[in-house]
Steps between C-alpha positions, in 0.01 A plus 500: 500500500775261599733371230384144560138612448591666171669182382199290594265742326707479182479123520123519524479742208722285281261209549180700461601722207390245236155496661465873451625467144243228438218706645602796288492289185161353583364847574564642153193683377344463153716198415433127548679354800334166579748316276783628725373315808645155435850625401504732801399224740771272363758778524408582860508133596853474359601825671397361839712188468808506729830599345856439612551878495221565752588596854307358794251788509410465133472122533258541787289760318490290184401191695208678667381658175537179302289306750218751458554534127461126441165510681357756258685395183223273374248780536724734302556239229130486417358344186416849378860618542633195315253554217602866476864394474408287198402821321849644538641374167851483642389267782219303336686172559419544871831336587520689829173346621452155650390221267154487653449878480623498140255229401207668677575837338523355150185289545312804632602720209425230243152449649436873491604509134234237435242718673595795281447284194161375616370837620627722223519241220845632424650350188799637317598337170850360516599687185431832675734426789841655447760232446822507694831532322628179652496214252382254762168687524421489130249216541449535872131597501407213271634251754201580722150483356369672813561878479509539880773239536687650206498847654601373844790293367605776262542736795685238706761445228516858378853642529484866601862568412429411140255787483739754644280541806614417847497641850520857367150471354217559746273203550186685394671640194618152403147363517365794305752431224439125498125468555453395138725200566342413834142640498362287783809529718509877442152532652606297803828690529322834529261352757776358722742789463226747596473346849674726755759338724456741791156652554633810677873517424570823685317410820808375683676831448216742571562505874853625452420787264391738775802412716756501223581869539629425852734222384818500298504309171691204642256449787204532264646234272559266793140533618362442152705183466363366826145593394549330165613179667206503739258566214625210290525265795140565599351471152 
């Protein structure tokens, strides 16, 4: 392979590597991944923006990928993905979503909380809900006569750092530990977080498994990166 070809290949890999990383994250088994979709899409969109450090080859590749990426972005940022992000306690503000998507996600979840109340007749006395240590929450629940509104707003304003739980706590574990505080939301959280992001996460790599023994590790990695990009772009 000519030196110029090697340089161009490295340029391609540098642009596509985050796509493989994203696919790997979304392909994790036995863990919720749908709440990763919105942050990943935003990160990839930023990654594809031109930089002053990019050479002409990288600028061209980014431009082509970005054009395609923008065509499928709205499909990736589905209502379901935005709702799932709401159930990541560290990102419940939905700041990384558009205003319209944020409003739709919150309205959807609030409506579904109402359905839980009507179908299951769920009522939890306010005195049984664990109070937060923050002084500002001492009379919080009594501000809202409606228990659904109280629970929704309580989650919105809940400060995770005050509870010593942050990004190091798994999302499912957090909801397990806090379901007494947010009984309706906990039911919805488990429903949304159980939705798989990729139906068959290993499919894009199956074709290479039989051929891998004929390739060196570097070539195998390069092919997987290209496959990952094609898989995400066509989804």
